[in-house]
Phi, psi and omega in degrees: 000319181295320181295318179298319181295317180296320180296321179295318180296320180297319178298317180298318180297317180299318178298319181295317179297316179299321179296318180295317179298319179298319179298320179294317179298317179298319180298313180296322180297315179298318180297319179295317180298316181297315179297318179295322178297315179296323178295320178300314180300316181299316179296319181296320179295324179290337181266358184303316182299323178295318179297320183292327177299316178295319181293323178294325175297321179293319178298323180298321178293322182291333176062225187283354186301323183243039174059039179225142179229135181292154182268122184245336180211174185288351182270002187278344185238150176274157176296137181093348178267130182298139178283123183287356174281344175262164178303137179243163181261124179275159175286114185296338179287337183262316183250120179283125185288343183255013179279113188290325187263031185295336183258015180304140185301318184290342181260358188303315183301310182293320180296314180300319180296317181295315182292323178302324180280337181278343178278139178299145179303140180282129177259154184273142181297121184292325180297324177294317180294323179298319179296316181295318181291329178295328180277319188249340186266188180287159178282164180297324180294322178295318178297319181297321179299317180294317180299318178297319178298314181293321179295323177298315179297316180298317181296320181289320179295325182295347175294331184250312186262127180264127178072216180054041183297322181296318180293319179299317177299322180294319179294318178295324177297320177297321178294317180298328179276357185058041182240176182253149186235134173255113182261123187239136179177166182292161179296146172089015179248019171075037177294305182295321180298318180297314181293320179296319179296318179296320179297315181292321182288337182282350180075012181269162172286123186244132174226151184234138176239121175270108183286127179228171185294334181259012179289135180255155177305324180292338176290344182258310187266338183108179182204169176263127180240153178254127178244120180304134180087340181246331182096204183277139177228151178263121173256105182287141181275181182294349180293340179278079182203173176276324189229103182259121176264111178261093188278128181051061186298336181276009176277343184258153178291165184305326183296328178280322178299320184290348178296339181272347187301309181297318182297318184288326185267307185268349181060031173224161178228135178258118176241118186069242179247010185244139175265133180240123179288149179270158180298158177242126003280162178224122180232142170247117176248107185252149175246151179216138178262114187272354189261348182264144179247334181264137178077015179233158181232122179296142179289139178291158180299321179295325180285313185290334180291341178289340178280133178293314183236150165242104187259132178262125178255123186255181179298151173288163177286172180301313182295320180294316181292328176300320179284325181298326183300331181267337183230099180207167184281358172281333179265320180244158172281157180299322182294335181292340180282345174067044177290125181245157176282106184264348176225175180241162175304326179295324176299320180291321179295319178296320179297321178296322178294325179291326177303320181294338181275347182301133183282129177232113184292156180298329179294322177291322179296319177294325178297315178300313182295324179297320179294313182295317181294330179297328179289338181264320183286332174056053179243037176227178191302317185267012184299328182295345181269358180254122176276314179225133179276184183283145178277174176304336176298332177294317179290322178298316181295319179295320180301309183285326180292323178296323176296316180296322180294321177297319180294320178298326178278002177081024180247152177261011182217158184259138175248163176303330179298329178294319179296314181294333179288322187263345190296328180296314182290332180282318186264347186305323182255003182256341177271126178259116185273156179274173179295335179298324179295321178296318179297320181277001179060040179261141177257169177298323179298324177297318180294316181296320178300318178294323177301314181295329176290328184280324188259128178250171179274131180295000000 
């Protein structure tokens, strides 16, 4: 019995020792695997630059298809932007450094597309643009004249309107583009006051139309009347002016709204059988209340597309509203603020001519077109929320608006930042969203933001 018991104990001990030895072997094995894994990572990281050279060659073949352009000269990059001819750092969240088959031929297209999006957009060399604008663009003296004109307008407007610098810049940008602006915002934030101040300070002839439900087209454009003893006479409407304020344009039915379509696009008005040209310059600055549903009529797509910009005017800041409480038209009359005409219509026309001289590189033009085409091709994440993309008028408007923005910043050339600055106001009213966007509570601005993330500069 004693021998059997001792033998049993010995077997148990052997099993225990074997178990311990196995645990030690497993531990060493895990340690070896971990060390080997880390070594693999280290080797892969050292090979990243080689992989990227191959991937860049593939990107070079793909060309503009995936928003990437090969580097051909020293003018393709901005200072501070890494040269893609040198090793670049990939986004580790997108590209796994230990993936051995990363360069497989069948995966090249998808990998190239992913890396093209992970690389920061290429910016254009400013020194190159300065040289080009010096040759083809406006002179420094011409730019200075326009800046002085705009500063005079801003200073005069600030007598009445407190803050809202971004909105004021948008309105001035619209004037420089010789375009029309739709200003949108809740009641009581000085939309009409701002436009009225700008009209008076511009030295233009200003007229205002308060759109109401019973407004007729002839109340806007004019009509032919018969006077006994004299015969027929043409009574021109308020549209015959330099600066037309269309207040609460969505208060009138479509037949009255459409009376402005011909005037805004062709700059002529047909009364009876005769066409009458409108004064030069001619701007329509319209306001719209977005929060009311009763007693209002949505603008048709054909009508709203005539507006160059759709500008959103938001609440003033705390400091601005603090100042507004003491200085407002509820306490003072508009005339008490002493708004004077600090420029002339000819000054505005000259400024518009200088905008056309602003240099815009072909790469920027391709960038604009890529954004607009993306809204039509619908090959990005938020594409399902767009029913209709922007028309060619969208690309034309972005083109001229980017030039105007560059001029406001005192430059004779356009940067990608100018396009990104104006694209929201240009496309906000041109993209028609689907019901899915409403269900998901997505706005046009959300879609545009996603577009800018998807499209890079060639």
